[in-house]
Biopython code that builds the backbone (N, CA, C, O; Angstrom):
import numpy as np
from Bio.PDB.StructureBuilder import StructureBuilder

atoms = [
    (1, "MET", "N", (104.935, 76.550, 175.237)),
    (1, "MET", "CA", (105.325, 77.915, 174.955)),
    (1, "MET", "C", (106.369, 77.895, 173.832)),
    (1, "MET", "O", (107.361, 77.170, 173.905)),
    (2, "MET", "N", (106.135, 78.680, 172.826)),
    (2, "MET", "CA", (107.050, 78.743, 171.688)),
    (2, "MET", "C", (108.071, 79.841, 171.933)),
    (2, "MET", "O", (107.709, 80.996, 172.158)),
    (3, "LEU", "N", (109.326, 79.483, 171.888)),
    (3, "LEU", "CA", (110.398, 80.439, 172.103)),
    (3, "LEU", "C", (110.984, 80.834, 170.769)),
    (3, "LEU", "O", (111.400, 79.980, 169.986)),
    (4, "GLN", "N", (111.017, 82.133, 170.508)),
    (4, "GLN", "CA", (111.649, 82.599, 169.283)),
    (4, "GLN", "C", (113.143, 82.613, 169.469)),
    (4, "GLN", "O", (113.642, 82.900, 170.557)),
    (5, "ILE", "N", (113.853, 82.303, 168.413)),
    (5, "ILE", "CA", (115.308, 82.263, 168.488)),
    (5, "ILE", "C", (115.851, 83.656, 168.222)),
    (5, "ILE", "O", (115.522, 84.295, 167.223)),
    (6, "SER", "N", (116.688, 84.107, 169.140)),
    (6, "SER", "CA", (117.296, 85.426, 169.016)),
    (6, "SER", "C", (118.410, 85.375, 167.972)),
    (6, "SER", "O", (118.861, 84.291, 167.600)),
    (7, "PRO", "N", (118.856, 86.538, 167.499)),
    (7, "PRO", "CA", (119.975, 86.547, 166.548)),
    (7, "PRO", "C", (121.220, 85.841, 167.105)),
    (7, "PRO", "O", (121.923, 85.138, 166.379)),
    (8, "ARG", "N", (121.475, 86.038, 168.387)),
    (8, "ARG", "CA", (122.622, 85.371, 169.013)),
    (8, "ARG", "C", (122.405, 83.861, 169.027)),
    (8, "ARG", "O", (123.339, 83.097, 168.785)),
    (9, "GLY", "N", (121.180, 83.430, 169.309)),
    (9, "GLY", "CA", (120.855, 82.007, 169.287)),
    (9, "GLY", "C", (120.995, 81.420, 167.898)),
    (9, "GLY", "O", (121.454, 80.289, 167.737)),
    (10, "ARG", "N", (120.597, 82.194, 166.886)),
    (10, "ARG", "CA", (120.736, 81.735, 165.497)),
    (10, "ARG", "C", (122.197, 81.492, 165.135)),
    (10, "ARG", "O", (122.514, 80.541, 164.420)),
    (11, "GLN", "N", (123.084, 82.351, 165.628)),
    (11, "GLN", "CA", (124.516, 82.170, 165.362)),
    (11, "GLN", "C", (125.019, 80.873, 165.992)),
    (11, "GLN", "O", (125.793, 80.137, 165.380)),
    (12, "TYR", "N", (124.572, 80.598, 167.224)),
    (12, "TYR", "CA", (124.963, 79.343, 167.867)),
    (12, "TYR", "C", (124.453, 78.145, 167.065)),
    (12, "TYR", "O", (125.174, 77.164, 166.884)),
    (13, "LEU", "N", (123.205, 78.227, 166.582)),
    (13, "LEU", "CA", (122.651, 77.125, 165.798)),
    (13, "LEU", "C", (123.395, 76.942, 164.479)),
    (13, "LEU", "O", (123.615, 75.816, 164.033)),
    (14, "LYS", "N", (123.773, 78.035, 163.869)),
    (14, "LYS", "CA", (124.533, 77.966, 162.620)),
    (14, "LYS", "C", (125.861, 77.247, 162.861)),
    (14, "LYS", "O", (126.276, 76.417, 162.052)),
    (15, "THR", "N", (126.518, 77.561, 163.961)),
    (15, "THR", "CA", (127.772, 76.897, 164.309)),
    (15, "THR", "C", (127.532, 75.410, 164.566)),
    (15, "THR", "O", (128.317, 74.568, 164.129)),
    (16, "ALA", "N", (126.449, 75.090, 165.274)),
    (16, "ALA", "CA", (126.121, 73.688, 165.552)),
    (16, "ALA", "C", (125.896, 72.914, 164.256)),
    (16, "ALA", "O", (126.364, 71.784, 164.116)),
    (17, "GLU", "N", (125.182, 73.520, 163.312)),
    (17, "GLU", "CA", (124.934, 72.859, 162.024)),
    (17, "GLU", "C", (126.242, 72.614, 161.278)),
    (17, "GLU", "O", (126.431, 71.555, 160.680)),
    (18, "THR", "N", (127.135, 73.584, 161.315)),
    (18, "THR", "CA", (128.437, 73.428, 160.656)),
    (18, "THR", "C", (129.219, 72.289, 161.297)),
    (18, "THR", "O", (129.829, 71.481, 160.597)),
    (19, "LEU", "N", (129.203, 72.223, 162.629)),
    (19, "LEU", "CA", (129.908, 71.154, 163.327)),
    (19, "LEU", "C", (129.331, 69.781, 162.972)),
    (19, "LEU", "O", (130.077, 68.823, 162.775)),
    (20, "LEU", "N", (127.997, 69.691, 162.890)),
    (20, "LEU", "CA", (127.371, 68.422, 162.541)),
    (20, "LEU", "C", (127.694, 68.003, 161.109)),
    (20, "LEU", "O", (127.949, 66.828, 160.843)),
    (21, "ARG", "N", (127.682, 68.965, 160.192)),
    (21, "ARG", "CA", (128.050, 68.655, 158.803)),
    (21, "ARG", "C", (129.474, 68.132, 158.729)),
    (21, "ARG", "O", (129.756, 67.164, 158.023)),
    (22, "THR", "N", (130.356, 68.774, 159.455)),
    (22, "THR", "CA", (131.754, 68.358, 159.475)),
    (22, "THR", "C", (131.895, 66.968, 160.100)),
    (22, "THR", "O", (132.662, 66.139, 159.611)),
    (23, "ALA", "N", (131.157, 66.718, 161.179)),
    (23, "ALA", "CA", (131.212, 65.414, 161.848)),
    (23, "ALA", "C", (130.801, 64.291, 160.900)),
    (23, "ALA", "O", (131.362, 63.196, 160.947)),
    (24, "LYS", "N", (129.825, 64.562, 160.044)),
    (24, "LYS", "CA", (129.355, 63.536, 159.106)),
    (24, "LYS", "C", (130.408, 63.165, 158.074)),
    (24, "LYS", "O", (130.357, 62.072, 157.510)),
    (25, "THR", "N", (131.353, 64.049, 157.818)),
    (25, "THR", "CA", (132.383, 63.765, 156.821)),
    (25, "THR", "C", (133.619, 63.107, 157.436)),
    (25, "THR", "O", (134.516, 62.678, 156.711)),
    (26, "MET", "N", (133.671, 63.025, 158.757)),
    (26, "MET", "CA", (134.848, 62.487, 159.443)),
    (26, "MET", "C", (134.895, 60.965, 159.323)),
    (26, "MET", "O", (133.877, 60.283, 159.444)),
    (27, "THR", "N", (136.082, 60.459, 159.085)),
    (27, "THR", "CA", (136.271, 59.011, 159.107)),
    (27, "THR", "C", (136.723, 58.554, 160.490)),
    (27, "THR", "O", (136.545, 57.387, 160.841)),
    (28, "ASP", "N", (137.296, 59.443, 161.268)),
    (28, "ASP", "CA", (137.718, 59.126, 162.625)),
    (28, "ASP", "C", (136.510, 59.265, 163.550)),
    (28, "ASP", "O", (136.010, 60.367, 163.779)),
    (29, "ARG", "N", (136.050, 58.133, 164.077)),
    (29, "ARG", "CA", (134.837, 58.143, 164.910)),
    (29, "ARG", "C", (135.006, 58.970, 166.183)),
    (29, "ARG", "O", (134.052, 59.598, 166.642)),
    (30, "ALA", "N", (136.192, 58.975, 166.749)),
    (30, "ALA", "CA", (136.429, 59.731, 167.985)),
    (30, "ALA", "C", (136.278, 61.226, 167.729)),
    (30, "ALA", "O", (135.651, 61.937, 168.515)),
    (31, "VAL", "N", (136.851, 61.697, 166.636)),
    (31, "VAL", "CA", (136.748, 63.121, 166.298)),
    (31, "VAL", "C", (135.302, 63.465, 165.959)),
    (31, "VAL", "O", (134.801, 64.511, 166.372)),
    (32, "ALA", "N", (134.633, 62.597, 165.215)),
    (32, "ALA", "CA", (133.228, 62.832, 164.861)),
    (32, "ALA", "C", (132.373, 62.912, 166.118)),
    (32, "ALA", "O", (131.488, 63.762, 166.215)),
    (33, "GLY", "N", (132.630, 62.037, 167.076)),
    (33, "GLY", "CA", (131.878, 62.054, 168.334)),
    (33, "GLY", "C", (132.101, 63.340, 169.108)),
    (33, "GLY", "O", (131.167, 63.889, 169.691)),
    (34, "GLN", "N", (133.334, 63.819, 169.116)),
    (34, "GLN", "CA", (133.627, 65.074, 169.812)),
    (34, "GLN", "C", (132.937, 66.250, 169.131)),
    (34, "GLN", "O", (132.429, 67.152, 169.797)),
    (35, "LEU", "N", (132.923, 66.234, 167.792)),
    (35, "LEU", "CA", (132.250, 67.312, 167.069)),
    (35, "LEU", "C", (130.745, 67.284, 167.331)),
    (35, "LEU", "O", (130.120, 68.336, 167.468)),
    (36, "LYS", "N", (130.164, 66.092, 167.402)),
    (36, "LYS", "CA", (128.727, 65.984, 167.691)),
    (36, "LYS", "C", (128.424, 66.487, 169.107)),
    (36, "LYS", "O", (127.424, 67.170, 169.332)),
    (37, "ALA", "N", (129.293, 66.145, 170.049)),
    (37, "ALA", "CA", (129.102, 66.622, 171.422)),
    (37, "ALA", "C", (129.204, 68.143, 171.476)),
    (37, "ALA", "O", (128.434, 68.799, 172.177)),
    (38, "LEU", "N", (130.144, 68.692, 170.743)),
    (38, "LEU", "CA", (130.292, 70.143, 170.689)),
    (38, "LEU", "C", (129.072, 70.795, 170.038)),
    (38, "LEU", "O", (128.621, 71.854, 170.475)),
    (39, "ALA", "N", (128.541, 70.159, 168.994)),
    (39, "ALA", "CA", (127.336, 70.679, 168.341)),
    (39, "ALA", "C", (126.160, 70.669, 169.319)),
    (39, "ALA", "O", (125.380, 71.620, 169.358)),
    (40, "ASP", "N", (126.028, 69.599, 170.107)),
    (40, "ASP", "CA", (124.963, 69.543, 171.117)),
    (40, "ASP", "C", (125.108, 70.685, 172.119)),
    (40, "ASP", "O", (124.120, 71.303, 172.516)),
    (41, "ASP", "N", (126.336, 70.955, 172.520)),
    (41, "ASP", "CA", (126.589, 72.056, 173.447)),
    (41, "ASP", "C", (126.164, 73.394, 172.831)),
    (41, "ASP", "O", (125.565, 74.233, 173.503)),
    (42, "TYR", "N", (126.475, 73.578, 171.565)),
    (42, "TYR", "CA", (126.089, 74.819, 170.897)),
    (42, "TYR", "C", (124.570, 74.937, 170.756)),
    (42, "TYR", "O", (124.034, 76.044, 170.800)),
    (43, "GLU", "N", (123.882, 73.829, 170.591)),
    (43, "GLU", "CA", (122.415, 73.874, 170.548)),
    (43, "GLU", "C", (121.856, 74.290, 171.909)),
    (43, "GLU", "O", (120.896, 75.057, 171.986)),
    (44, "ARG", "N", (122.465, 73.776, 172.981)),
    (44, "ARG", "CA", (122.036, 74.203, 174.327)),
    (44, "ARG", "C", (122.319, 75.689, 174.538)),
    (44, "ARG", "O", (121.512, 76.410, 175.125)),
    (45, "ARG", "N", (123.482, 76.138, 174.050)),
    (45, "ARG", "CA", (123.814, 77.558, 174.169)),
    (45, "ARG", "C", (122.822, 78.424, 173.396)),
    (45, "ARG", "O", (122.468, 79.515, 173.842)),
    (46, "ALA", "N", (122.377, 77.942, 172.248)),
    (46, "ALA", "CA", (121.404, 78.695, 171.444)),
    (46, "ALA", "C", (120.107, 78.875, 172.218)),
    (46, "ALA", "O", (119.544, 79.970, 172.251)),
    (47, "ALA", "N", (119.634, 77.804, 172.840)),
    (47, "ALA", "CA", (118.400, 77.889, 173.619)),
    (47, "ALA", "C", (118.568, 78.833, 174.801)),
    (47, "ALA", "O", (117.692, 79.654, 175.074)),
    (48, "LYS", "N", (119.690, 78.719, 175.500)),
    (48, "LYS", "CA", (119.930, 79.585, 176.659)),
    (48, "LYS", "C", (120.061, 81.042, 176.235)),
    (48, "LYS", "O", (119.512, 81.928, 176.890)),
    (49, "ALA", "N", (120.777, 81.298, 175.158)),
    (49, "ALA", "CA", (120.953, 82.675, 174.679)),
    (49, "ALA", "C", (119.605, 83.283, 174.310)),
    (49, "ALA", "O", (119.343, 84.447, 174.613)),
    (50, "SER", "N", (118.755, 82.504, 173.660)),
    (50, "SER", "CA", (117.445, 83.014, 173.268)),
    (50, "SER", "C", (116.578, 83.296, 174.493)),
    (50, "SER", "O", (115.872, 84.303, 174.541)),
    (51, "ARG", "N", (116.633, 82.392, 175.492)),
    (51, "ARG", "CA", (115.873, 82.644, 176.732)),
    (51, "ARG", "C", (116.391, 83.884, 177.438)),
    (51, "ARG", "O", (115.609, 84.729, 177.872)),
    (52, "ASP", "N", (117.709, 83.995, 177.553)),
    (52, "ASP", "CA", (118.305, 85.160, 178.223)),
    (52, "ASP", "C", (117.957, 86.455, 177.497)),
    (52, "ASP", "O", (117.624, 87.454, 178.134)),
    (53, "ASP", "N", (118.034, 86.443, 176.165)),
    (53, "ASP", "CA", (117.717, 87.644, 175.395)),
    (53, "ASP", "C", (116.243, 88.014, 175.539)),
    (53, "ASP", "O", (115.901, 89.195, 175.603)),
    (54, "ALA", "N", (115.363, 87.002, 175.589)),
    (54, "ALA", "CA", (113.935, 87.268, 175.779)),
    (54, "ALA", "C", (113.683, 87.847, 177.170)),
    (54, "ALA", "O", (112.876, 88.764, 177.328)),
    (55, "ASP", "N", (114.373, 87.312, 178.176)),
    (55, "ASP", "CA", (114.218, 87.835, 179.541)),
    (55, "ASP", "C", (114.677, 89.290, 179.629)),
    (55, "ASP", "O", (114.032, 90.113, 180.280)),
    (56, "LYS", "N", (115.790, 89.600, 178.972)),
    (56, "LYS", "CA", (116.299, 90.975, 178.991)),
    (56, "LYS", "C", (115.329, 91.923, 178.293)),
    (56, "LYS", "O", (115.088, 93.035, 178.764)),
    (57, "ALA", "N", (114.779, 91.477, 177.170)),
    (57, "ALA", "CA", (113.826, 92.314, 176.440)),
    (57, "ALA", "C", (112.567, 92.537, 177.278)),
    (57, "ALA", "O", (112.015, 93.637, 177.297)),
    (58, "SER", "N", (112.122, 91.500, 177.960)),
    (58, "SER", "CA", (110.941, 91.613, 178.815)),
    (58, "SER", "C", (111.196, 92.580, 179.974)),
    (58, "SER", "O", (110.332, 93.385, 180.321)),
    (59, "ALA", "N", (112.370, 92.495, 180.557)),
    (59, "ALA", "CA", (112.710, 93.396, 181.665)),
    (59, "ALA", "C", (112.780, 94.839, 181.181)),
    (59, "ALA", "O", (112.322, 95.748, 181.875)),
    (60, "ARG", "N", (113.345, 95.057, 180.001)),
    (60, "ARG", "CA", (113.397, 96.422, 179.453)),
    (60, "ARG", "C", (111.991, 96.949, 179.207)),
    (60, "ARG", "O", (111.698, 98.108, 179.499)),
    (61, "LEU", "N", (111.122, 96.099, 178.670)),
    (61, "LEU", "CA", (109.752, 96.510, 178.402)),
    (61, "LEU", "C", (109.032, 96.870, 179.704)),
    (61, "LEU", "O", (108.350, 97.892, 179.779)),
    (62, "ALA", "N", (109.187, 96.027, 180.726)),
    (62, "ALA", "CA", (108.541, 96.294, 182.011)),
    (62, "ALA", "C", (109.055, 97.601, 182.613)),
    (62, "ALA", "O", (108.280, 98.385, 183.161)),
    (63, "TYR", "N", (110.346, 97.830, 182.510)),
    (63, "TYR", "CA", (110.932, 99.068, 183.027)),
    (63, "TYR", "C", (110.361, 100.278, 182.287)),
    (63, "TYR", "O", (110.003, 101.274, 182.914)),
    (64, "ASN", "N", (110.275, 100.196, 180.960)),
    (64, "ASN", "CA", (109.774, 101.318, 180.183)),
    (64, "ASN", "C", (108.288, 101.579, 180.456)),
    (64, "ASN", "O", (107.863, 102.733, 180.513)),
    (65, "VAL", "N", (107.507, 100.523, 180.622)),
    (65, "VAL", "CA", (106.075, 100.692, 180.925)),
    (65, "VAL", "C", (105.918, 101.330, 182.299)),
    (65, "VAL", "O", (105.113, 102.243, 182.479)),
    (66, "GLU", "N", (106.693, 100.842, 183.270)),
    (66, "GLU", "CA", (106.617, 101.402, 184.626)),
    (66, "GLU", "C", (107.009, 102.869, 184.616)),
    (66, "GLU", "O", (106.367, 103.688, 185.273)),
    (67, "ARG", "N", (108.046, 103.204, 183.884)),
    (67, "ARG", "CA", (108.505, 104.585, 183.796)),
    (67, "ARG", "C", (107.449, 105.470, 183.136)),
    (67, "ARG", "O", (107.226, 106.602, 183.566)),
    (68, "ALA", "N", (106.797, 104.950, 182.085)),
    (68, "ALA", "CA", (105.769, 105.716, 181.399)),
    (68, "ALA", "C", (104.563, 105.960, 182.303)),
    (68, "ALA", "O", (103.968, 107.037, 182.261)),
    (69, "TRP", "N", (104.197, 104.970, 183.119)),
    (69, "TRP", "CA", (103.041, 105.119, 183.995)),
    (69, "TRP", "C", (103.335, 106.056, 185.167)),
    (69, "TRP", "O", (102.428, 106.708, 185.684)),
    (70, "SER", "N", (104.570, 106.121, 185.577)),
    (70, "SER", "CA", (104.885, 106.978, 186.727)),
    (70, "SER", "C", (105.160, 108.415, 186.312)),
    (70, "SER", "O", (105.286, 109.289, 187.169)),
    (71, "ALA", "N", (105.254, 108.670, 185.036)),
    (71, "ALA", "CA", (105.539, 110.044, 184.560)),
    (71, "ALA", "C", (104.313, 110.904, 184.565)),
    (71, "ALA", "O", (104.379, 112.076, 184.196)),
]
sb = StructureBuilder()
sb.init_structure("model")
sb.init_model(0)
sb.init_chain("A")
sb.init_seg("    ")
for serial, (resi, resn, name, xyz) in enumerate(atoms, 1):
    if name == "N":
        sb.init_residue(resn, " ", resi, " ")
    sb.init_atom(name, np.array(xyz, "f"), 0.0, 1.0, " ", f" {name:<3s}", serial, name[0])
structure = sb.get_structure()
């Protein structure tokens, strides 16, 4: 199943990319590792945000269809 990335998810991914770019320029391995871990967390947040936004949109659609059929 292909999941489309929501605008909120795109923002999380943009932040993750920035963190990864910054991590690549770090000479301190500990700081670079922390930035990479944070970027991974933001990638997980992007996926979750997109799933949550899709679920909310689906629920709104189901509610509107049900309301239209009962009218």
